[in-house]
TORVEXTI-299873 format. One record per residue (C-alpha): x, y, z. Coordinates in steps of 0.2 Angstrom, whole numbers, plus 5000, padded with zeros to 4 digits. Layout:
% TORVEXTI-299873
<c1:X	c2:Y	c3:Z>
...
This chain:
% TORVEXTI-299873
<c1:4075	c2:5538	c3:5239>
<c1:4064	c2:5523	c3:5234>
<c1:4074	c2:5521	c3:5218>
<c1:4090	c2:5521	c3:5228>
<c1:4082	c2:5507	c3:5240>
<c1:4076	c2:5497	c3:5226>
<c1:4093	c2:5497	c3:5218>
<c1:4101	c2:5492	c3:5234>
<c1:4089	c2:5478	c3:5235>
<c1:4091	c2:5472	c3:5218>
<c1:4111	c2:5472	c3:5219>
<c1:4111	c2:5464	c3:5236>
<c1:4100	c2:5450	c3:5230>
<c1:4111	c2:5447	c3:5215>
<c1:4126	c2:5446	c3:5226>
<c1:4118	c2:5434	c3:5239>
<c1:4115	c2:5421	c3:5226>
<c1:4133	c2:5420	c3:5223>
<c1:4139	c2:5421	c3:5241>
<c1:4139	c2:5404	c3:5248>
<c1:4156	c2:5403	c3:5257>
<c1:4153	c2:5412	c3:5273>
<c1:4164	c2:5400	c3:5283>
<c1:4181	c2:5392	c3:5280>
<c1:4180	c2:5382	c3:5296>
<c1:4185	c2:5363	c3:5295>
<c1:4170	c2:5360	c3:5307>
<c1:4159	c2:5364	c3:5293>
<c1:4161	c2:5346	c3:5287>
<c1:4149	c2:5340	c3:5300>
<c1:4131	c2:5341	c3:5299>
<c1:4125	c2:5354	c3:5287>
<c1:4139	c2:5366	c3:5291>
<c1:4142	c2:5379	c3:5303>
<c1:4130	c2:5393	c3:5307>
<c1:4134	c2:5409	c3:5299>
<c1:4118	c2:5419	c3:5304>
<c1:4116	c2:5424	c3:5322>
<c1:4106	c2:5440	c3:5320>
<c1:4107	c2:5457	c3:5312>
<c1:4122	c2:5468	c3:5314>
<c1:4115	c2:5478	c3:5328>
<c1:4109	c2:5463	c3:5338>
<c1:4126	c2:5454	c3:5335>
<c1:4135	c2:5469	c3:5342>
<c1:4125	c2:5466	c3:5358>
<c1:4131	c2:5447	c3:5359>
<c1:4116	c2:5442	c3:5347>
<c1:4102	c2:5447	c3:5359>
<c1:4085	c2:5441	c3:5354>
<c1:4075	c2:5450	c3:5367>
<c1:4078	c2:5468	c3:5361>
<c1:4067	c2:5476	c3:5349>
<c1:4062	c2:5494	c3:5344>
<c1:4051	c2:5503	c3:5330>
<c1:4065	c2:5506	c3:5317>
<c1:4076	c2:5490	c3:5317>
<c1:4072	c2:5472	c3:5311>
<c1:4075	c2:5458	c3:5323>
<c1:4077	c2:5443	c3:5312>
<c1:4079	c2:5430	c3:5326>
<c1:4062	c2:5436	c3:5335>
<c1:4046	c2:5435	c3:5324>
<c1:4037	c2:5444	c3:5338>
<c1:4049	c2:5460	c3:5337>
<c1:4040	c2:5464	c3:5320>
<c1:4025	c2:5469	c3:5330>
<c1:4035	c2:5484	c3:5336>
<c1:4039	c2:5491	c3:5319>
<c1:4032	c2:5508	c3:5314>
<c1:4042	c2:5511	c3:5298>
<c1:4046	c2:5501	c3:5282>
<c1:4063	c2:5495	c3:5285>
<c1:4076	c2:5488	c3:5272>
<c1:4090	c2:5479	c3:5280>
<c1:4106	c2:5471	c3:5273>
<c1:4122	c2:5465	c3:5282>
<c1:4139	c2:5460	c3:5276>
<c1:4154	c2:5451	c3:5285>
<c1:4172	c2:5450	c3:5283>
<c1:4181	c2:5437	c3:5293>
<c1:4199	c2:5434	c3:5297>
<c1:4204	c2:5416	c3:5303>
<c1:4219	c2:5409	c3:5312>
<c1:4219	c2:5390	c3:5312>
<c1:4230	c2:5381	c3:5325>
<c1:4235	c2:5364	c3:5329>
<c1:4249	c2:5358	c3:5341>
<c1:4261	c2:5358	c3:5326>
<c1:4255	c2:5371	c3:5313>
<c1:4246	c2:5387	c3:5311>
<c1:4237	c2:5394	c3:5295>
<c1:4227	c2:5410	c3:5291>
<c1:4213	c2:5413	c3:5279>
<c1:4199	c2:5426	c3:5275>
<c1:4182	c2:5426	c3:5269>
<c1:4167	c2:5438	c3:5265>
<c1:4149	c2:5436	c3:5262>
<c1:4132	c2:5444	c3:5263>
<c1:4124	c2:5439	c3:5279>
<c1:4106	c2:5444	c3:5276>
<c1:4094	c2:5454	c3:5266>
<c1:4077	c2:5458	c3:5273>
<c1:4062	c2:5470	c3:5272>
<c1:4049	c2:5474	c3:5285>
<c1:4032	c2:5482	c3:5282>
<c1:4020	c2:5489	c3:5295>
<c1:4001	c2:5490	c3:5291>
<c1:3986	c2:5495	c3:5301>
<c1:3982	c2:5478	c3:5309>
<c1:3998	c2:5468	c3:5307>
<c1:4016	c2:5469	c3:5302>
<c1:4025	c2:5457	c3:5290>
<c1:4042	c2:5455	c3:5282>
<c1:4052	c2:5443	c3:5271>
<c1:4070	c2:5441	c3:5265>
<c1:4084	c2:5428	c3:5262>
<c1:4098	c2:5423	c3:5274>
<c1:4113	c2:5411	c3:5271>
<c1:4109	c2:5401	c3:5286>
<c1:4124	c2:5388	c3:5286>
<c1:4140	c2:5387	c3:5276>
<c1:4152	c2:5373	c3:5272>
<c1:4169	c2:5378	c3:5266>
<c1:4186	c2:5370	c3:5271>
<c1:4202	c2:5363	c3:5262>
<c1:4212	c2:5351	c3:5272>
<c1:4227	c2:5340	c3:5267>
<c1:4236	c2:5327	c3:5277>
<c1:4253	c2:5319	c3:5272>
<c1:4259	c2:5302	c3:5278>
<c1:4277	c2:5299	c3:5275>
<c1:4278	c2:5282	c3:5285>
<c1:4270	c2:5272	c3:5271>
<c1:4276	c2:5267	c3:5253>
<c1:4272	c2:5275	c3:5242>
<c1:4270	c2:5292	c3:5252>
<c1:4252	c2:5296	c3:5253>
<c1:4243	c2:5313	c3:5253>
<c1:4224	c2:5315	c3:5257>
<c1:4215	c2:5330	c3:5253>
<c1:4198	c2:5336	c3:5259>
<c1:4187	c2:5349	c3:5252>
<c1:4169	c2:5355	c3:5255>
<c1:4158	c2:5370	c3:5249>
<c1:4140	c2:5375	c3:5249>
<c1:4128	c2:5379	c3:5263>
<c1:4109	c2:5380	c3:5267>
<c1:4100	c2:5396	c3:5264>
<c1:4083	c2:5402	c3:5271>
<c1:4069	c2:5412	c3:5263>
<c1:4057	c2:5418	c3:5276>
<c1:4040	c2:5426	c3:5278>
<c1:4037	c2:5434	c3:5295>
<c1:4020	c2:5441	c3:5302>
<c1:4020	c2:5450	c3:5319>
<c1:4005	c2:5458	c3:5328>
<c1:4000	c2:5464	c3:5345>
<c1:3989	c2:5452	c3:5355>
<c1:3987	c2:5465	c3:5368>
<c1:3994	c2:5483	c3:5370>
<c1:4010	c2:5477	c3:5378>
<c1:4010	c2:5459	c3:5371>
<c1:4017	c2:5455	c3:5354>
<c1:4016	c2:5438	c3:5344>
<c1:4025	c2:5432	c3:5329>
<c1:4027	c2:5418	c3:5317>
<c1:4040	c2:5415	c3:5304>
<c1:4039	c2:5402	c3:5290>
<c1:4055	c2:5397	c3:5284>
<c1:4059	c2:5388	c3:5267>
<c1:4077	c2:5381	c3:5268>
<c1:4086	c2:5375	c3:5253>
<c1:4104	c2:5372	c3:5247>
<c1:4117	c2:5361	c3:5241>
<c1:4132	c2:5353	c3:5250>
<c1:4148	c2:5345	c3:5241>
<c1:4161	c2:5335	c3:5250>
<c1:4176	c2:5328	c3:5241>
<c1:4190	c2:5317	c3:5247>
<c1:4205	c2:5314	c3:5236>
<c1:4221	c2:5302	c3:5238>
<c1:4237	c2:5305	c3:5230>
<c1:4251	c2:5292	c3:5230>
<c1:4269	c2:5297	c3:5226>
<c1:4275	c2:5293	c3:5208>
<c1:4257	c2:5287	c3:5204>
<c1:4249	c2:5295	c3:5189>
<c1:4231	c2:5294	c3:5194>
<c1:4223	c2:5300	c3:5210>
<c1:4207	c2:5293	c3:5217>
<c1:4192	c2:5305	c3:5222>
<c1:4176	c2:5302	c3:5231>
<c1:4163	c2:5316	c3:5228>
<c1:4147	c2:5317	c3:5239>
<c1:4133	c2:5329	c3:5234>
<c1:4117	c2:5333	c3:5243>
<c1:4103	c2:5344	c3:5238>
<c1:4093	c2:5350	c3:5253>
<c1:4075	c2:5357	c3:5256>
<c1:4063	c2:5359	c3:5269>
<c1:4050	c2:5370	c3:5278>
<c1:4050	c2:5375	c3:5297>
<c1:4042	c2:5387	c3:5308>
<c1:4047	c2:5399	c3:5323>
<c1:4034	c2:5406	c3:5336>
<c1:4038	c2:5419	c3:5349>
<c1:4030	c2:5432	c3:5361>
<c1:4037	c2:5448	c3:5367>
<c1:4031	c2:5458	c3:5382>
<c1:4036	c2:5477	c3:5384>
<c1:4030	c2:5484	c3:5401>
<c1:4034	c2:5500	c3:5410>
<c1:4040	c2:5496	c3:5427>
<c1:4043	c2:5515	c3:5432>
<c1:4042	c2:5532	c3:5424>
<c1:4058	c2:5529	c3:5415>
<c1:4061	c2:5510	c3:5414>
<c1:4054	c2:5497	c3:5402>
<c1:4055	c2:5479	c3:5405>
<c1:4056	c2:5467	c3:5389>
<c1:4054	c2:5449	c3:5390>
<c1:4053	c2:5436	c3:5376>
<c1:4050	c2:5417	c3:5372>
<c1:4055	c2:5409	c3:5356>
<c1:4051	c2:5391	c3:5351>
<c1:4056	c2:5382	c3:5335>
<c1:4049	c2:5365	c3:5333>
<c1:4059	c2:5350	c3:5327>
<c1:4059	c2:5349	c3:5308>
<c1:4067	c2:5339	c3:5294>
<c1:4077	c2:5343	c3:5278>
<c1:4075	c2:5332	c3:5264>
<c1:4092	c2:5327	c3:5256>
<c1:4093	c2:5320	c3:5238>
<c1:4111	c2:5312	c3:5237>
<c1:4123	c2:5307	c3:5224>
<c1:4140	c2:5299	c3:5226>
<c1:4154	c2:5298	c3:5212>
<c1:4170	c2:5288	c3:5214>
<c1:4183	c2:5291	c3:5201>
<c1:4202	c2:5293	c3:5196>
<c1:4210	c2:5309	c3:5190>
<c1:4227	c2:5312	c3:5182>
<c1:4238	c2:5321	c3:5195>
<c1:4244	c2:5332	c3:5181>
<c1:4227	c2:5338	c3:5178>
<c1:4226	c2:5333	c3:5160>
<c1:4213	c2:5321	c3:5152>
<c1:4211	c2:5303	c3:5157>
<c1:4204	c2:5294	c3:5172>
<c1:4187	c2:5286	c3:5174>
<c1:4171	c2:5290	c3:5185>
<c1:4157	c2:5279	c3:5192>
<c1:4141	c2:5284	c3:5201>
<c1:4138	c2:5273	c3:5216>
<c1:4120	c2:5266	c3:5217>
<c1:4114	c2:5274	c3:5233>
<c1:4097	c2:5268	c3:5230>
<c1:4103	c2:5250	c3:5234>
<c1:4110	c2:5257	c3:5250>
<c1:4094	c2:5266	c3:5255>
<c1:4104	c2:5282	c3:5254>
<c1:4098	c2:5290	c3:5238>
<c1:4085	c2:5300	c3:5248>
<c1:4088	c2:5304	c3:5267>
<c1:4081	c2:5315	c3:5280>
<c1:4092	c2:5326	c3:5291>
<c1:4084	c2:5331	c3:5308>
<c1:4084	c2:5349	c3:5313>
<c1:4082	c2:5349	c3:5332>
<c1:4069	c2:5359	c3:5342>
<c1:4075	c2:5374	c3:5352>
<c1:4068	c2:5385	c3:5366>
<c1:4075	c2:5403	c3:5369>
<c1:4071	c2:5415	c3:5384>
<c1:4076	c2:5433	c3:5385>
<c1:4075	c2:5447	c3:5398>
<c1:4081	c2:5464	c3:5398>
<c1:4077	c2:5482	c3:5405>
<c1:4081	c2:5499	c3:5399>
<c1:4076	c2:5517	c3:5396>
<c1:4068	c2:5521	c3:5379>
<c1:4081	c2:5529	c3:5367>
<c1:4094	c2:5530	c3:5381>
<c1:4101	c2:5512	c3:5386>
<c1:4096	c2:5494	c3:5387>
<c1:4104	c2:5479	c3:5395>
<c1:4098	c2:5461	c3:5393>
<c1:4102	c2:5443	c3:5392>
<c1:4096	c2:5427	c3:5382>
<c1:4097	c2:5409	c3:5385>
<c1:4094	c2:5396	c3:5371>
<c1:4092	c2:5377	c3:5373>
<c1:4094	c2:5366	c3:5358>
<c1:4089	c2:5347	c3:5359>
<c1:4102	c2:5334	c3:5354>
<c1:4102	c2:5320	c3:5342>
<c1:4099	c2:5330	c3:5326>
<c1:4110	c2:5335	c3:5311>
<c1:4116	c2:5317	c3:5307>
<c1:4120	c2:5316	c3:5289>
<c1:4118	c2:5297	c3:5285>
<c1:4128	c2:5299	c3:5269>
<c1:4143	c2:5299	c3:5280>
<c1:4148	c2:5285	c3:5292>
<c1:4157	c2:5295	c3:5305>
<c1:4165	c2:5288	c3:5320>
<c1:4168	c2:5297	c3:5337>
<c1:4156	c2:5311	c3:5332>
<c1:4140	c2:5315	c3:5341>
<c1:4128	c2:5329	c3:5341>
<c1:4122	c2:5332	c3:5359>
<c1:4111	c2:5345	c3:5367>
<c1:4117	c2:5363	c3:5363>
<c1:4115	c2:5380	c3:5372>
<c1:4118	c2:5398	c3:5369>
<c1:4120	c2:5412	c3:5382>
<c1:4121	c2:5431	c3:5376>
<c1:4123	c2:5446	c3:5387>
<c1:4124	c2:5464	c3:5380>
<c1:4116	c2:5481	c3:5378>
<c1:4118	c2:5498	c3:5371>
<c1:4120	c2:5517	c3:5377>
<c1:4115	c2:5533	c3:5367>
<c1:4122	c2:5549	c3:5375>
<c1:4108	c2:5560	c3:5369>
<c1:4097	c2:5554	c3:5354>
<c1:4089	c2:5570	c3:5349>
<c1:4105	c2:5581	c3:5351>
<c1:4107	c2:5595	c3:5337>
<c1:4124	c2:5600	c3:5341>
<c1:4134	c2:5584	c3:5343>
<c1:4133	c2:5570	c3:5330>
<c1:4143	c2:5558	c3:5342>
<c1:4130	c2:5560	c3:5355>
<c1:4117	c2:5552	c3:5343>
<c1:4128	c2:5537	c3:5340>
<c1:4122	c2:5520	c3:5347>
<c1:4137	c2:5512	c3:5357>
<c1:4134	c2:5493	c3:5358>
<c1:4144	c2:5479	c3:5367>
<c1:4140	c2:5461	c3:5372>
<c1:4147	c2:5443	c3:5373>
<c1:4140	c2:5426	c3:5368>
<c1:4145	c2:5408	c3:5374>
<c1:4139	c2:5393	c3:5364>
<c1:4140	c2:5375	c3:5367>
<c1:4137	c2:5370	c3:5348>
<c1:4132	c2:5352	c3:5353>
<c1:4146	c2:5345	c3:5341>
<c1:4157	c2:5332	c3:5350>
<c1:4172	c2:5325	c3:5341>
<c1:4183	c2:5312	c3:5349>
<c1:4174	c2:5316	c3:5365>
<c1:4179	c2:5334	c3:5364>
<c1:4166	c2:5347	c3:5364>
<c1:4167	c2:5360	c3:5350>
<c1:4162	c2:5376	c3:5359>
<c1:4162	c2:5394	c3:5353>
<c1:4163	c2:5411	c3:5361>
<c1:4164	c2:5429	c3:5355>
<c1:4167	c2:5447	c3:5362>
<c1:4157	c2:5460	c3:5352>
<c1:4155	c2:5479	c3:5351>
<c1:4149	c2:5491	c3:5338>
<c1:4141	c2:5507	c3:5333>
<c1:4125	c2:5513	c3:5326>
<c1:4128	c2:5529	c3:5315>
<c1:4113	c2:5539	c3:5311>
<c1:4109	c2:5546	c3:5294>
<c1:4094	c2:5552	c3:5284>
<c1:4081	c2:5553	c3:5297>
<c1:4078	c2:5536	c3:5306>
<c1:4090	c2:5526	c3:5294>
<c1:4107	c2:5521	c3:5301>
<c1:4124	c2:5512	c3:5297>
<c1:4128	c2:5498	c3:5310>
<c1:4146	c2:5494	c3:5311>
<c1:4151	c2:5479	c3:5322>
<c1:4167	c2:5469	c3:5327>
<c1:4169	c2:5452	c3:5335>
<c1:4184	c2:5443	c3:5343>
<c1:4180	c2:5425	c3:5345>
<c1:4186	c2:5407	c3:5346>
<c1:4179	c2:5390	c3:5340>
<c1:4185	c2:5372	c3:5344>
<c1:4200	c2:5366	c3:5353>
<c1:4218	c2:5359	c3:5350>
<c1:4215	c2:5344	c3:5361>
<c1:4214	c2:5326	c3:5353>
<c1:4223	c2:5333	c3:5338>
<c1:4209	c2:5344	c3:5333>
<c1:4209	c2:5362	c3:5326>
<c1:4207	c2:5378	c3:5336>
<c1:4200	c2:5393	c3:5326>
<c1:4203	c2:5411	c3:5332>
<c1:4193	c2:5424	c3:5321>
<c1:4191	c2:5442	c3:5320>
<c1:4175	c2:5449	c3:5311>
<c1:4170	c2:5466	c3:5304>
<c1:4152	c2:5468	c3:5300>
<c1:4143	c2:5481	c3:5291>
<c1:4124	c2:5483	c3:5291>
<c1:4112	c2:5495	c3:5283>
<c1:4095	c2:5499	c3:5291>
<c1:4085	c2:5510	c3:5279>
<c1:4068	c2:5517	c3:5284>
<c1:4054	c2:5524	c3:5274>
<c1:4036	c2:5527	c3:5277>
<c1:4021	c2:5520	c3:5266>
<c1:4003	c2:5520	c3:5267>
<c1:4002	c2:5538	c3:5271>
<c1:3986	c2:5547	c3:5265>
<c1:3989	c2:5565	c3:5257>
<c1:3981	c2:5578	c3:5269>
<c1:3980	c2:5591	c3:5254>
<c1:3977	c2:5588	c3:5235>
């Protein structure tokens, strides 16, 4: 079993290094890309709840949840996304797939800890615009790729019997590439401007979790999560060039002196956030809860781009969801041991373009399929929408299929017999 888990860890780690494009959203042009991580597959199937925790699953959005862990846990999640992009005049479809997270949680006698890697944001878009009213006819093309990854180390422990505390240290790193090209009809050379940013930075997340019995059957869970403001250092380059339209040899390139413009090294502010969660349920039977997150405005501005009519204002997230297990210890019915999950999420992303708020919402549901003791397969689905068609913008409708593995093992157990 351990060899199998180690193989999964190595293979998944290899895949994740090559899985950058988790989004095809045109809104990934702004800031550091769109967020591709909103929790593990079991949490996302409940609308992305931060508040719920138990002893056999990892909750990667809430460090204090590690204090509840009783078994060594290996978790990996993958996404498949189908997009439908709409404007007032056109409609296009696209698909993407990526690994969403890879994590390990380990309980010890005095504290629990975990580590892993998460593709945090993604940049991935390809847009064209044709202007036939000018001579010569003009085609503009915009492309972007890359994203920000997070390598994390989390510690969770019990302050009191019913109160847990957790802290996560995140090292964030990644590369962003944005390219804009212009083609003129019957002109042999096109022009291209390429912007590259190499990002890195450290931030922290702190949280508390309270689990309190309020009756013989019911347990109340409450949580608070705080992420202070942080900075990402950005090392930038900008290259202006001409390229043959035919794709052959020729053209010329010139790197722009960004140091003279004070843009060679810049800082991107990641705003602070506060999250509150509350829920109630019956252990191993059902749970229902809600989270509210508030994110400060004024951050995520990339000084390499001089964008007009774009603002990053205060953002917020609301998640509501839960689960139900017919009979967790049934010996006769496998379907009675399945975890049935559902939830909704509503997000004000804080991004405003041409005075239009780019908001997002999703309807989620999923299943936890038990196998091999406490291990399980988590299957989730989401129907969602991002953006708007107003003011000439793009509305994204998406359908996501998610698969997560939560594999458990027991370490540090002394032999009773030699």
